[in-house]
FIDO-528005 format. One record per residue (C-alpha): residue in three letters; x, y, z. Coordinates in pm, 1 decimal. Layout:
<rs>
   aa         x         y         z
  ala         X         Y         Z
...
</rs>
This chain:
<rs>
   aa         x         y         z
  met       0.0       0.0       0.0
  leu     280.6     238.7      87.7
  ala     447.0     158.8    -242.1
  ala     123.1     234.7    -426.0
  met      84.0     565.9    -244.1
  ala     442.9     660.1    -325.0
  ala     387.5     577.8    -690.5
  ala      71.7     790.2    -694.6
  met     257.7    1082.2    -540.0
  ile     527.5    1057.9    -806.9
  val     266.8    1058.4   -1083.4
  leu      98.4    1364.1    -927.9
  ala     428.5    1547.5    -894.4
  val     518.1    1479.3   -1257.5
  ala     174.2    1597.7   -1369.1
  leu     210.6    1920.2   -1175.6
  met     553.4    1982.6   -1325.9
  met     413.3    1934.3   -1675.0
  thr     109.0    2156.2   -1624.3
  pro     161.1    2505.0   -1773.1
  his     133.6    2776.4   -1513.4
  pro    -140.6    3036.6   -1556.0
  ala     -20.6    3384.1   -1646.5
  ser     -89.3    3514.2   -1297.5
  ala     160.7    3272.4   -1149.7
  leu     448.9    3346.1   -1383.7
  ser     744.9    3552.8   -1281.0
  ser     817.5    3855.6   -1495.3
  asp    1118.9    3691.4   -1663.4
  his     928.9    3379.0   -1774.6
  gly     935.4    3253.8   -2133.3
  ala     657.7    3259.8   -2396.5
  ser     612.0    3629.5   -2333.4
  phe     736.5    3979.2   -2397.5
  ala     693.6    4309.9   -2219.3
  val     689.7    4679.1   -2299.6
  arg     705.5    4977.5   -2068.2
  cys     456.4    5251.6   -2158.4
  asp     439.3    5524.9   -1896.3
  phe     169.7    5789.4   -1844.0
  ser      98.2    5994.3   -2155.8
  his    -197.5    6224.4   -2090.8
  arg    -537.2    6262.6   -1924.2
  asn    -877.9    6362.1   -2061.8
  thr   -1250.4    6295.2   -2022.7
  asp   -1281.8    6117.4   -2358.7
  asp   -1315.9    5750.0   -2445.7
  pro   -1233.0    5670.0   -2810.8
  ile   -1385.7    5321.0   -2779.4
  val   -1706.3    5383.9   -2581.7
  his   -1773.9    5742.9   -2691.3
  pro   -1609.0    5795.7   -3031.2
  gly   -1668.6    6143.5   -3168.9
  glu   -1806.5    6271.3   -2835.6
  pro   -1566.0    6512.1   -2660.6
  gly   -1578.8    6503.7   -2280.4
  ala   -1847.0    6232.1   -2269.2
  ala   -1658.2    6002.2   -2029.3
  his   -1511.7    6013.6   -1681.1
  ser   -1144.6    6107.9   -1654.1
  his    -907.3    5858.3   -1813.5
  asp    -531.0    5820.3   -1784.1
  tyr    -363.3    5711.6   -2107.7
  phe     -46.0    5511.7   -2157.8
  gly     145.1    5459.6   -2479.9
  asn     -14.5    5649.8   -2768.2
  asp      18.9    6025.7   -2714.3
  ser    -275.8    6123.1   -2933.9
  ala    -569.2    5915.6   -2803.7
  lys    -883.8    6127.4   -2771.2
  phe   -1249.9    6138.8   -2870.4
  asp   -1193.6    6170.2   -3246.6
  ser    -899.7    5930.5   -3282.5
  thr    -899.1    5690.7   -3575.5
  tyr    -686.2    5387.0   -3644.9
  gln    -489.8    5596.4   -3894.3
  ser    -433.3    5887.9   -3655.1
  met    -324.7    5652.7   -3378.0
  arg     -79.1    5476.4   -3608.0
  ala      74.2    5810.6   -3709.5
  ala     119.6    5933.9   -3349.7
  thr     412.7    5916.2   -3110.9
  thr     420.1    5695.7   -2802.4
  thr     555.5    5688.1   -2447.0
  cys     640.0    5319.3   -2494.8
  thr    1005.6    5220.7   -2484.1
  arg     936.5    5006.3   -2789.8
  pro     859.2    5272.1   -3053.0
  glu     657.9    5019.5   -3255.2
  asp     399.3    5011.9   -2975.8
  thr     166.3    5295.6   -3069.3
  ala    -130.0    5111.5   -2915.6
  gly    -366.3    5293.0   -2681.9
  tyr    -407.6    5174.7   -2323.0
  trp    -619.7    5365.4   -2070.3
  ile    -775.3    5332.9   -1725.1
  pro    -989.2    5554.5   -1498.5
  thr    -792.7    5816.3   -1308.2
  val    -685.3    5671.5    -971.6
  lys    -732.5    5881.8    -657.1
  trp    -592.1    5857.6    -305.2
  asn    -809.1    6025.5     -41.9
  gly    -978.9    6211.4    -326.3
  lys    -656.9    6344.3    -480.6
  asp    -569.0    6245.3    -838.9
  leu    -263.1    6023.6    -880.4
  lys     -44.1    5987.2   -1188.3
  ala     128.2    5654.9   -1251.9
  phe     506.5    5677.8   -1244.8
  arg     548.9    5337.9   -1410.3
  ala     340.3    5104.6   -1627.3
  val     450.5    4776.6   -1784.3
  phe     240.2    4573.9   -2029.0
  tyr     302.0    4199.6   -2051.2
  tyr     199.8    3988.3   -2350.6
  arg     202.0    3620.0   -2246.0
  ala      96.3    3279.9   -2372.0
  gly     -97.6    3253.4   -2045.8
  gly     -95.3    2873.4   -2020.4
  lys    -226.7    2821.5   -2375.3
  asp     -27.9    2632.7   -2640.6
  tyr     241.2    2895.9   -2694.5
  thr     302.3    2786.1   -3054.2
  gln     -58.6    2868.3   -3149.4
  val     -89.3    3218.0   -2999.6
  arg    -161.0    3479.3   -3267.3
  pro    -105.5    3856.0   -3261.2
  phe    -401.8    4080.4   -3192.6
  ala    -550.8    4185.8   -3523.6
  pro    -497.0    4549.0   -3630.6
  asp    -769.3    4781.1   -3494.9
  leu    -897.4    4530.0   -3235.2
  lys   -1062.7    4703.9   -2939.0
  val   -1157.9    4561.3   -2601.2
  ile   -1254.1    4670.6   -2249.7
  asp   -1201.0    4451.7   -1944.1
  ser   -1312.6    4485.5   -1583.5
  ala   -1310.6    4129.8   -1450.8
  arg    -953.9    4041.4   -1348.8
  ile    -829.1    4324.2   -1126.2
  thr    -588.5    4294.8    -834.2
  trp    -434.8    4564.4    -613.9
  arg    -114.6    4547.0    -413.6
  cys     166.3    4743.2    -257.1
  gly     488.2    4770.1    -460.0
  ile     574.8    4698.6    -824.1
  ser     583.2    4316.9    -819.3
  asp     400.5    4126.8   -1094.5
  asn     417.7    3788.3    -919.3
  gly      42.6    3721.9    -919.1
  thr     -26.6    3817.0    -557.2
  gly    -273.8    4086.4    -462.5
  ser    -634.0    4144.7    -363.8
  ala    -956.8    4249.5    -533.4
  thr    -968.7    4541.3    -289.0
  pro    -687.2    4798.2    -274.4
  pro    -468.8    4833.9      34.5
  thr    -541.8    5116.8     276.7
  arg    -172.1    5168.2     349.4
  cys     156.3    5087.7     175.2
  ser     461.5    5128.2     396.9
  gly     682.7    5164.6      89.9
  gly     465.1    5438.6     -57.1
  val     388.9    5251.5    -382.4
  leu      43.2    5133.9    -490.1
  gly       4.0    4883.9    -773.6
  val    -288.3    4765.9    -984.9
  arg    -287.0    4466.4   -1217.9
  ile    -543.8    4409.1   -1493.4
  ile    -556.4    4092.4   -1706.1
  phe    -744.1    4103.7   -2036.3
  pro    -928.1    3806.0   -2191.6
  asp    -718.8    3602.9   -2435.8
  cys    -955.8    3435.9   -2686.0
  val   -1122.5    3613.2   -2979.0
  ala   -1437.1    3526.6   -3173.5
  ala   -1395.6    3452.6   -3545.1
  asp   -1597.6    3610.4   -3825.1
  thr   -1731.0    3418.4   -4127.1
  asn   -1386.8    3437.2   -4288.0
  gly   -1212.1    3299.9   -3980.0
  gln   -1061.7    3637.9   -3893.0
  gln   -1066.5    3803.5   -3551.4
  val   -1380.8    3998.5   -3464.8
  leu   -1246.7    4345.5   -3390.6
  asp   -1519.4    4479.3   -3159.0
  ser   -1868.6    4415.3   -3021.7
  thr   -2158.8    4627.2   -2901.4
  asp   -2038.0    4625.9   -2540.4
  his   -1669.8    4608.3   -2642.9
  lys   -1640.0    4285.4   -2442.0
  leu   -1846.0    4003.6   -2596.3
  his   -1606.1    3936.4   -2883.8
  met   -1343.0    3819.3   -2633.7
  val   -1345.6    3566.4   -2347.7
  arg   -1089.7    3402.6   -2120.8
  ser    -927.2    3072.4   -2201.9
  val   -1044.0    2769.3   -2002.7
  leu    -869.4    2466.7   -1856.5
  ser    -815.1    2205.4   -2126.1
  ser    -999.1    1873.4   -2102.6
  asp    -680.6    1688.9   -2006.3
  gly    -595.6    1947.8   -1742.0
  thr    -247.4    2017.7   -1878.7
  gly    -304.0    2372.8   -2000.2
  arg    -556.8    2625.1   -2118.9
  glu    -743.5    2652.4   -2447.1
  cys    -992.8    2876.1   -2623.4
  pro   -1358.9    2768.4   -2631.9
  asp   -1529.8    2694.2   -2964.4
  thr   -1726.2    3019.5   -2941.9
  his   -1402.6    3223.7   -2938.0
  pro   -1148.3    2996.7   -3105.2
  ile    -858.3    3233.6   -3179.7
  pro    -586.9    3239.2   -2909.2
  val    -414.9    3575.6   -2859.6
  pro    -166.1    3696.4   -2597.6
  thr    -280.8    3730.3   -2238.4
  leu    -232.3    4105.7   -2204.2
  thr    -155.8    4218.4   -1849.1
  val    -134.1    4578.9   -1728.3
  asn      81.7    4652.7   -1425.0
  ala      62.6    5021.6   -1323.8
  asn     219.7    5183.7   -1016.4
  phe     149.4    5502.7    -823.9
  lys     333.8    5686.5    -547.6
  ile     116.5    5741.2    -240.3
  pro     171.6    5869.4     116.0
  thr     283.4    5608.6     367.2
  thr      -9.6    5699.7     590.9
  ser    -352.4    5536.2     566.5
  gly    -594.1    5632.0     290.6
  thr    -861.8    5517.9      48.6
  val    -843.7    5441.4    -323.1
  thr   -1126.4    5571.8    -539.5
  leu   -1150.1    5624.0    -915.3
  ser   -1291.5    5882.2   -1152.3
  ser   -1544.3    5608.4   -1239.9
  gly   -1650.8    5549.2    -878.1
  asp   -1514.8    5326.2    -602.3
  ala   -1221.9    5089.2    -655.0
  ser   -1450.3    4807.6    -773.3
  thr   -1518.1    5003.3   -1094.6
  met   -1159.3    4970.3   -1217.8
  his   -1131.6    4865.6   -1582.3
  ala    -894.6    4906.3   -1874.3
  asp    -928.1    4975.6   -2245.5
  phe    -695.8    4845.2   -2518.0
  trp    -691.7    4960.3   -2879.5
  asn    -447.9    4769.2   -3095.0
  thr    -278.4    5029.5   -3308.6
  trp      67.1    4867.1   -3287.5
  asp     299.6    4867.8   -3583.9
  gln     224.4    4508.2   -3682.1
  asp     480.1    4460.7   -3958.2
  glu     817.2    4600.3   -3847.2
  pro    1060.1    4309.3   -3900.7
  trp    1246.1    4135.8   -3621.3
  asn    1573.6    4307.3   -3531.9
  pro    1745.9    4135.0   -3238.6
  asn    2050.2    4366.3   -3238.6
  pro    1925.5    4721.6   -3296.0
  ser    2172.6    5005.7   -3279.4
  asp    1963.1    5197.5   -3022.8
  gly    1929.5    4897.6   -2789.9
  val    1550.9    4926.7   -2772.0
  ser    1365.3    4830.7   -3089.2
  tyr    1311.5    4463.5   -3169.5
  gly    1025.0    4463.3   -3419.3
  gly     651.5    4502.3   -3453.0
  leu     373.4    4308.9   -3284.5
  asp     376.7    4018.5   -3532.5
  ala     751.9    3969.4   -3490.1
  leu     740.3    3991.1   -3111.2
  val     462.4    3731.3   -3087.6
  glu     654.0    3499.1   -3318.0
  his     998.3    3532.0   -3160.7
  cys     906.8    3588.9   -2793.8
  ile     595.6    3369.7   -2757.2
  asn     576.1    3112.7   -3039.5
  asp     950.3    3034.6   -3032.4
  val    1011.0    3039.0   -2654.5
  pro     872.9    2753.5   -2439.9
  pro     716.9    2868.7   -2110.2
  thr     981.2    2670.5   -1922.0
  asp    1261.3    2881.4   -2072.8
  pro    1370.8    3222.8   -1942.2
  arg    1244.4    3523.2   -2132.4
  pro    1518.3    3629.0   -2379.0
  thr    1675.3    3968.3   -2315.4
  gln    1524.2    4114.6   -2631.4
  cys    1177.1    4018.0   -2505.9
  arg    1206.7    4200.5   -2175.0
  ala    1060.7    4547.9   -2131.0
  pro    1335.3    4804.7   -2199.0
  ser    1404.6    5004.7   -1880.9
  ala    1126.7    4829.3   -1688.6
  asp    1356.1    4665.6   -1431.6
  gln    1162.1    4340.6   -1474.2
</rs>
């Protein structure tokens, strides 16, 4: 009996070692992923996804990456704009409600965006299609400090002894297909065209459901704010902390070729090249290659 129990424990241990970790459990230097640092760009009361063409129709938003995002932005205007991202090919728009501490507006001093396989078959992950838009509000965690190790709480801390507040937002990673098998770029609520991957039937990884069959990177936002070391309360321009959400508009340069040894030490290619060389070609068990790390992100 003891021998049988020992054998069962060995089988279980091997199974656990072979099971891909979910994105939330991966360290920031894990393979099948790449990162880009895109710090605060600007603030306005527009929302180019929810209220296109309507100036000032939204609550206050803080934008990261694309410097031009506003009520009348188009895919073409976004592509032509500059960016705060340390990868110049990332002209995508990322935005969240303005974060407040005891009623006072905060401005993020750091924001890193991780694109990961997220436990799905890393060889099958596809880049987000050009002009894809999505809003997410379901996977939010708050913490103290800048760590992206998967810890945190659905409610923000009331005090951070180190004076740094962090919020982490994980977008869904499976896209619906249109009649031509291409990614559906948007939906009426800007959410229904995307869902989260589910545990595979054999329990060894994650996969996209038949309703949303196209696997894309698990996009994770990790933004940080300096706060007093005394106690306080987090609220948002959209309401209390439970209303946190994030918008993503894919206006990346998709086609810039892979360049692993750029003269400026920063640029390594467009979205298609990064997905291929940092996700499709790098098993999750391998370390993230240097060229796939976020330039100047410290992780």
